[in-house]
C-alpha positions in Angstrom: 113.1 86.7 85.0 115.9 84.4 82.6 114.5 82.9 79.2 116.5 80.1 77.9 118.4 81.2 75.3 118.0 79.2 71.7 121.4 77.2 70.1 121.3 79.6 66.9 121.1 82.1 69.3 124.0 81.3 71.6 127.3 82.5 71.5 128.8 78.7 71.2 127.2 79.1 67.8 128.2 82.4 67.1 131.7 81.5 67.8 131.4 77.7 65.5 130.1 80.0 62.9 132.2 82.9 62.8 135.5 80.2 62.1 133.4 78.2 59.7 132.8 81.3 57.7 136.5 82.3 57.8 137.9 79.0 57.1 135.1 78.9 54.3 136.3 82.5 53.2 139.9 81.7 53.4 139.7 78.4 51.2 137.5 80.1 48.3 140.3 82.6 48.1 143.1 80.4 48.3 141.4 78.2 46.0 139.9 80.7 43.6 143.5 82.2 43.2 144.9 79.0 42.9 142.7 77.6 40.4 143.2 81.0 38.3 147.1 81.0 38.6 147.1 76.8 37.6 144.5 77.8 34.8 147.3 80.4 33.4 150.3 78.4 33.9 148.5 75.4 32.2 147.1 77.2 28.8 150.5 79.6 29.0 152.4 76.0 28.9 149.7 75.3 26.3 150.3 78.2 24.2 154.0 77.2 23.9 153.4 74.1 22.8 150.8 74.6 20.1 153.7 77.2 18.4 155.6 75.9 15.3 158.6 74.8 15.5 161.2 78.0 13.6 162.8 75.9 11.3 158.7 75.1 9.7 158.2 79.0 9.6 161.1 79.3 8.0 160.6 76.5 5.5 156.9 77.7 4.9 158.2 81.2 4.0 160.3 79.6 1.6 158.0 77.4 -0.3 155.2 80.2 -0.4 158.2 82.1 -2.1 158.4 79.5 -5.1 157.7 80.2 -8.2 156.6 76.5 -8.5 152.8 76.5 -6.5 152.0 72.9 -6.9 155.4 71.2 -6.0 155.4 74.0 -3.1 151.9 72.7 -1.8 153.4 69.0 -1.9 156.0 70.0 0.4 154.1 71.8 2.5 151.5 68.7 2.9 154.5 66.4 3.4 156.0 69.2 6.0 152.0 69.9 7.9 151.6 65.6 8.1 155.1 65.6 10.0 154.2 68.4 12.6 153.1 66.0 15.8 149.5 66.4 16.0 148.5 65.5 19.1 148.4 69.6 20.1 146.8 70.9 17.0 143.4 70.6 15.7 144.1 72.3 12.5 146.4 73.9 10.6 146.8 76.1 7.6 148.6 77.9 5.4 147.6 80.7 3.7 149.5 82.6 0.9 149.8 86.6 0.7 146.6 85.9 -1.7 144.6 84.2 0.7 144.5 81.2 -1.5 144.6 78.0 1.2 148.2 76.2 0.3 147.9 73.7 2.9 146.1 71.9 5.8 146.7 68.9 8.5 143.4 67.6 8.0 143.2 64.2 5.6 139.6 64.9 4.9 139.9 68.7 4.2 142.6 68.2 1.7 139.8 69.8 -1.1 140.3 73.2 -0.1 144.0 73.3 -1.0 143.9 76.2 -3.7 140.8 77.4 -2.6 140.1 81.1 -1.5 140.4 81.3 2.5 137.2 83.0 3.9 138.2 83.1 7.6 138.0 87.0 8.7 140.3 86.7 11.4 142.9 85.2 8.7 142.0 87.9 6.4 142.7 90.4 8.8 146.0 89.2 9.7 147.4 89.6 6.0 145.7 92.6 5.7 147.6 93.9 8.8 150.3 92.1 9.3 150.2 91.2 12.6 150.0 87.9 14.7 147.0 87.0 17.0 145.2 84.6 19.1 142.4 84.2 21.0 140.4 81.6 23.1 136.8 80.8 21.5 134.3 78.1 22.9 132.2 76.0 20.4 128.2 76.8 21.2 127.7 73.0 20.0 129.9 71.5 22.4 131.1 73.7 24.8 134.8 73.1 24.2 137.7 75.5 24.8 139.5 76.0 21.4 142.7 78.3 21.2 143.5 80.0 17.9 147.0 81.6 16.6 147.6 83.4 13.3 151.4 83.9 12.9 152.5 86.0 9.6 154.9 84.5 7.2 157.6 87.1 6.3 160.8 87.0 4.1 163.9 88.1 6.2 165.5 89.5 3.0 162.9 91.6 1.6 160.2 91.8 5.0 157.6 90.9 2.3 154.6 89.3 3.6 154.4 85.7 1.8 151.2 84.1 4.2 150.4 83.1 7.6 149.8 79.9 9.1 146.6 79.1 11.2 146.6 77.2 14.2 143.4 76.2 15.8 144.0 73.6 18.9 141.6 72.2 21.1 142.2 73.1 24.7 139.8 70.7 26.9 142.3 68.3 27.9 144.1 71.4 29.6 141.0 72.4 31.4 140.0 68.7 31.9 143.2 68.5 33.9 142.3 71.9 35.4 138.5 70.6 36.5 140.3 67.8 37.8 142.9 69.2 40.1 139.8 72.0 41.7 137.6 69.1 42.7 140.5 67.2 44.3 140.4 70.6 46.3 136.7 71.0 46.2 137.0 67.4 48.1 140.1 68.8 50.0 138.3 71.8 51.1 135.0 70.7 52.1 137.1 67.8 54.7 139.1 70.5 55.6 135.6 72.2 56.2 134.2 69.6 58.0 137.2 69.3 59.8 136.9 73.0 60.6 133.4 72.3 62.0 134.6 69.7 64.5 137.5 72.2 65.3 135.3 75.1 65.7 132.5 73.2 68.5 135.6 71.8 70.6 137.4 75.6 70.7 133.8 77.4 71.1 133.1 74.9 73.6 136.0 75.8 75.4 135.5 79.4 75.4 132.0 78.9 76.0 132.1 76.8 78.9 134.0 78.6 81.4 131.2 81.8 79.8 128.3 79.5 80.9 129.8 78.9 84.4 130.1 82.2 84.8 126.7 83.2 83.5 125.0 80.6 85.9 127.2 81.8 88.9 126.1 85.5 88.3 122.2 84.1 88.1 123.0 82.3 91.4 124.1 85.5 92.5 121.2 87.4 91.6 119.2 85.0 93.5 121.2 85.4 96.3 122.7 82.3 96.5 126.7 83.1 97.1 128.1 79.6 97.2 130.1 77.8 94.8 132.7 78.9 92.8 134.1 78.8 89.1 136.3 76.3 87.9 139.4 78.4 86.4 140.7 76.5 83.5 143.7 78.4 82.4 145.5 81.4 83.1 144.0 83.7 80.2 141.2 86.5 80.0 138.9 83.9 80.7 140.9 82.4 83.6 141.2 85.8 85.3 137.7 86.5 84.2 136.8 83.8 86.2 138.7 84.6 89.0 137.4 88.3 89.2 133.6 86.5 89.4 134.6 84.4 92.3 136.0 87.5 93.6 132.9 89.7 92.9 130.8 86.4 94.6 132.7 86.9 97.9 132.7 90.6 98.0 129.1 90.8 96.9 128.5 88.5 99.7 130.0 90.3 102.4 128.6 93.8 100.9 125.0 92.0 100.8 125.5 90.7 104.4 126.4 94.1 105.9 123.8 95.7 103.6 121.6 93.4 105.4 122.8 94.0 108.6 122.3 97.5 108.3 119.2 97.5 106.9 118.0 95.1 109.6 119.2 97.9 112.2 117.7 100.6 109.9 114.1 98.7 110.4 114.5 98.1 114.4 115.8 101.7 114.6 112.6 103.0 112.8 110.2 100.3 113.8 111.2 101.3 117.6 111.7 104.9 116.9 108.8 107.2 118.9 109.0 109.6 116.4 107.4 109.0 113.1 109.8 108.7 110.0 109.5 109.0 106.1 111.5 108.7 103.0 110.6 109.8 99.5 112.3 109.5 96.3 113.5 113.0 94.5 109.8 113.5 92.7 108.0 113.7 96.8 106.6 110.5 96.8 106.8 107.9 99.5 109.1 104.9 99.3 109.5 104.4 103.4 107.4 104.8 106.2 107.7 103.4 109.9 104.9 102.1 112.1 105.0 105.2 114.5 104.7 107.7 111.2 101.4 104.8 110.0 100.0 105.3 113.4 100.3 108.9 113.5 98.6 109.2 109.7 96.4 106.8 110.7 97.4 105.0 107.0 98.9 101.8 106.0 102.2 101.9 104.7 101.5 100.0 101.8 98.6 102.9 101.2 101.5 105.1 101.9 104.1 103.8 99.1 103.9 105.9 96.2 101.5 108.8 97.6 103.2 112.3 97.4 103.8 113.1 100.9 102.0 116.7 100.4 98.5 114.5 99.9 99.8 112.2 103.0 100.6 115.1 105.3 97.8 117.1 104.1 100.1 119.9 103.2 99.2 120.5 99.5 97.5 124.4 100.1 100.5 125.2 102.0 103.7 124.0 100.3 104.8 122.9 97.3 107.5 120.4 96.3 109.9 122.6 95.5 109.0 124.8 98.4 110.5 121.6 100.8 113.3 120.8 98.0 114.4 124.7 98.3 113.7 125.5 101.8 113.3 122.5 103.9 111.7 123.4 107.0 110.2 122.7 110.3 106.3 122.7 110.3 102.8 121.8 112.1 100.8 119.5 111.0 97.1 119.2 112.7 95.6 116.0 112.5 93.1 116.8 115.4 89.5 115.7 115.0 86.2 115.3 116.9 87.7 112.0 118.8 91.1 113.0 120.2 93.7 116.0 119.7 97.2 115.1 117.5 99.7 117.6 116.7 102.6 116.9 114.7 106.4 118.8 114.5 107.5 118.2 111.1 111.2 118.1 110.3 111.8 118.0 106.6 115.8 117.2 105.6 117.4 116.6 102.2 118.6 113.6 101.1 122.1 114.3 99.1 124.6 112.3 97.4 128.0 113.2 97.8 128.2 115.1 94.3 125.2 117.5 95.4 122.4 115.5 94.0 119.2 115.6 95.8 117.6 112.0 95.7 114.9 112.8 98.2 113.4 114.1 101.6 113.1 112.5 105.0 110.5 113.9 106.9 110.4 113.5 110.5 107.0 113.4 112.6 107.1 114.0 116.5 103.8 114.5 118.7 104.1 117.3 120.3 100.5 117.4 121.5 101.0 117.2 125.3 103.5 120.0 124.7 101.3 122.1 122.7 98.6 121.2 125.4 101.3 122.2 128.6 102.0 125.5 126.5 98.7 126.5 126.4 97.9 125.3 130.0 100.9 127.5 131.1 99.5 130.4 129.4 96.3 129.6 130.1 97.3 129.3 133.5 99.4 132.6 133.3 96.3 134.4 132.3 94.3 133.0 134.7 96.1 133.7 137.6 97.1 137.3 136.4 93.4 137.9 136.2 91.8 136.7 139.5 94.8 138.2 141.3 94.4 141.6 139.4 90.7 141.6 140.9 91.1 141.7 144.6 94.6 143.7 143.8 92.6 146.3 142.6 89.7 146.2 144.6 92.3 146.0 148.0 94.5 149.2 146.6 91.1 151.1 145.4 89.9 151.0 149.4 93.6 151.3 150.4 93.9 154.8 148.3 90.2 155.8 149.8 91.8 154.9 153.5 94.7 157.4 152.4 92.2 160.2 150.9 91.2 160.2 154.8 88.4 157.4 154.6 90.0 156.1 157.7 88.7 159.0 160.0 85.1 157.7 158.6 84.5 155.4 161.4 81.2 154.2 159.7 83.0 153.4 156.1 86.1 152.7 157.6 85.6 149.3 159.2 83.4 148.5 156.3 86.7 149.4 153.8 89.1 147.1 156.0 86.9 144.5 155.8 86.5 144.5 152.4 90.4 144.4 152.7 90.8 141.6 154.8 88.1 139.6 152.5 89.7 140.1 149.2 93.6 139.6 151.1 92.3 135.9 152.7 90.8 134.9 149.1 94.1 135.6 147.4 95.5 133.8 150.3 93.4 130.4 149.7 94.1 131.1 146.3 97.9 130.6 146.7 97.2 128.3 148.8 95.0 126.1 146.2 98.0 126.6 143.6 100.9 125.6 146.0 98.7 122.6 146.7 98.5 122.0 142.8 101.8 122.5 142.4 102.4 120.3 144.5 100.7 117.6 143.4 101.9 118.4 139.8 105.5 117.8 140.7 104.8 114.8 143.0 105.8 116.3 146.0 102.4 116.7 148.1 102.5 114.3 150.7 99.4 111.4 151.1 99.1 110.0 154.2 97.0 106.9 153.7 95.4 105.4 156.5 92.2 103.0 156.7 89.4 104.6 157.9 85.7 103.7 158.2 84.4 106.1 155.4 81.1 105.9 156.6 82.0 107.7 159.8 84.0 110.3 158.1 81.1 111.2 155.4 79.1 111.7 158.1 81.5 113.2 160.6 82.1 116.0 157.3 78.6 116.5 157.1 77.5 116.6 160.5 79.9 120.0 160.4 77.5 121.5 157.7 74.3 120.5 159.7 75.7 122.4 162.8 77.1 125.3 160.5 73.2 125.9 159.1 71.7 124.9 162.8 73.4 128.0 164.5 73.2 130.9 162.1 73.0 130.2 158.4 76.1 131.3 158.1 78.6 128.9 155.5 82.2 130.4 155.4 81.4 130.0 151.5 78.4 132.0 151.3 79.5 134.9 153.1 77.0 137.4 151.1 74.3 135.3 152.3 73.9 134.7 155.6 69.9 133.6 155.4 70.4 131.4 152.9 68.8 127.9 153.9 69.6 124.0 153.1 69.3 120.8 154.3 71.6 117.4 154.1 69.8 113.9 153.1 72.0 111.3 153.8 71.2 107.5 151.8 74.2 105.6 153.4 74.6 102.1 153.2 74.1 99.9 156.3 77.6 98.0 156.6 80.7 99.9 157.5 83.0 100.2 154.9 86.7 100.7 155.6 89.0 102.4 153.3 92.8 104.0 152.4 92.2 107.2 152.4 94.3 110.6 153.8 91.9 112.1 156.0 92.7 115.4 155.6 92.8 115.4 151.7 89.3 113.6 151.9 88.3 116.4 153.9 89.1 119.0 151.9 87.4 117.1 148.5 84.0 116.9 150.6 84.2 120.3 152.0 84.6 121.5 148.1 81.7 119.7 146.7 79.3 120.8 149.8 80.3 124.4 149.8 79.5 123.9 145.6 76.2 122.1 146.7 75.6 124.8 148.5 76.7 127.9 146.8 74.0 126.6 143.4 71.5 125.2 145.5 68.3 127.4 146.5 67.4 129.0 149.3 65.9 125.7 151.1 67.2 123.3 148.7 67.8 119.6 149.6 71.3 118.4 148.7 71.5 114.8 149.1 74.4 112.9 150.2 75.0 108.9 149.3 77.2 106.2 149.8 76.9 102.2 148.8 79.5 100.2 147.8 80.0 97.9 144.5 82.4 94.5 144.1 85.4 97.0 144.2 84.2 100.4 144.9 83.0 102.7 147.3 80.8 105.3 145.6 79.8 108.4 147.2 77.8 111.2 145.9 76.6 114.7 146.2 73.6 116.1 144.4 72.1 119.6 144.7 69.3 121.1 143.2 71.1 123.9 141.5 71.2 125.9 138.1 72.8 122.5 136.6 76.0 122.7 134.2 75.9 123.3 130.4 76.7 119.8 128.1 79.4 121.6 126.7 80.7 122.6 129.9 80.8 119.5 131.7 84.4 118.0 130.0 86.0 120.9 131.5 84.5 121.0 135.0 87.8 120.2 136.8 89.5 122.4 134.8 91.8 125.0 136.9 89.9 128.3 136.5 87.1 127.2 134.8 84.1 128.4 135.3 80.5 128.1 133.9 79.4 131.5 135.2 82.3 133.7 136.0 80.9 136.8 136.9 78.7 134.9 139.3 81.5 132.4 140.7 83.6 135.7 141.0 80.8 137.3 142.8 80.4 134.5 145.3 85.1 134.2 146.1 85.3 131.0 144.2 89.0 130.6 143.2 88.0 128.1 140.5 90.8 125.6 141.7 88.3 123.8 144.0 87.1 121.3 141.7 90.9 120.6 140.1 92.5 120.3 144.0 89.8 117.7 144.3 90.4 115.9 141.1 93.9 115.7 141.8 93.7 114.3 145.1 90.7 111.4 144.3 93.0 110.3 141.5 96.1 110.4 144.0 94.2 107.9 145.9 93.8 106.1 143.3 90.3 106.9 143.2 88.0 108.7 140.2 85.8 111.6 140.2 82.8 112.9 137.4 80.0 114.8 137.5 76.3 114.3 136.2 73.8 117.3 135.6 70.8 118.7 133.8 70.9 122.2 133.3 68.5 123.9 135.7 67.6 120.6 137.4 70.8 120.3 139.5 74.2 118.5 139.5 75.6 115.1 141.1 79.3 114.5 141.7 80.5 111.2 142.5 83.6 109.5 143.7 84.1 106.2 143.5 87.4 104.5 145.6 89.0 101.1 145.6 87.0 99.2 148.1 88.4 95.6 149.6 86.3 93.5 151.9 87.8 93.8 155.7 87.2 90.5 157.4 86.0 90.8 160.8 88.5 88.9 162.9 91.5 91.4 161.9 89.1 93.8 164.1 88.5 91.3 167.1 92.2 90.0 168.3 91.9 92.1 171.1 
């Protein structure tokens, strides 16, 4: 979130401050140099002004060398009084004996003839050197210039005395102060003008920058409209042009990226495979709906979760394993409610530099494929097993006949009968397999016709009544010719017309009746029912046999499935009858199911679609 910048933190203020500081420092340096030079020049000029003319020094030297000191003092006084005193505060003449010989101060004439007590004058006499100094009076803070000049005779270089000059420098410094004040006033005016100029300049500089800032913030919010005004062809103008070009490029790039993102989202959404993408630490960053459906997890919950936990493969794999050796694996997500087996294919997300930035996992549902593979393996195993038994039996009896059993008139026919029965059993099994194969491939022809299902059901059951009334032997029970059973009918009174394939429907009822006869006890009752609901015709066949265990009911219509394998095989079954019945009923648009209680019998139900037929259709003739 963009926070508002305070004025004192803005570049506008900083530029103005820098310009003012530069101007202030410049004026300070210039002022200091100027005042210093002015002071040095004025003081030097003042020093020249307070220098005693050469003729005065010469005259004073001669007077100090005179023998008559009284007359010399009068002439010295006259000479000093004639000197312009505007530049001098005090002038004293002291001879070599440290005696004051003259002064220009009217009120201090009493000191003439007295000893001098000034240390600087004594030092000048002793050292025969001139000296000068600038001192400040602590009483009134006035500045004074003091110069002491030795007076030496030119003929013998003899020191005859010194001249002491004490001049007030206040006029000089007063002039300097006045000039300094004028300079300071001018500097303040210049600084104020500089402030105004710096504000204008900083505003001129920062205005394009501020406009570019607003434009970049607008771009950051996703609004690419508007352009930065170009004020000139300087660097800021070039920068403004660059920002405008950037806005156009970013808008084009954003549109392209958005288009690609929408295309990717559309692809991911409509993919039948699940897709999961992670960052380089293995945490989920993208997951499509199909992957969420497979894994039963919401995308929001999955984001930020490790893919090892999402797929529940942490025990088998580490993130390093997936990064270093991306491979394929099977993820079993089956539970009690449904089966789900996923094929997970991992691949790396790599940049052009080779840097691995994450993983992509594609999940493909292979549940049906695995089931088909398992069914195929089971089918091959079952067919091999089912064919091996009769073939082994046939092979054994043929070997016995080859070894001479054919000569035995009693044994040979029995061996040939078993061989024929086993051969017929294999033929029935192969025919059943061919029927299932045609149904699986959709090539099995179903010839539907409108028939009276009540009459057709009665007709099929009448055949079984005729068999039991003839000799008690059925094709399904060749080993038990003496088994007795009874068929009861519970049919609706009205005729029910249904579209069925007569031959295939007869095959289904034959399978159900044969099973009922097989597993019913001797003398048992087989109850066959027929009634209608609103949109269906319901047929049922109930026996009083051993029943089916609860765990076997879901598999009773599977191919080659037998509840009691040894007993079923002994009774000559192929294990395909119920599977064929299920395929036929489904092809007729119906449904078949079973209800059973162990040791109390089973009831097989068939539901077929039914629409009432108007009687007028059959009365046209």
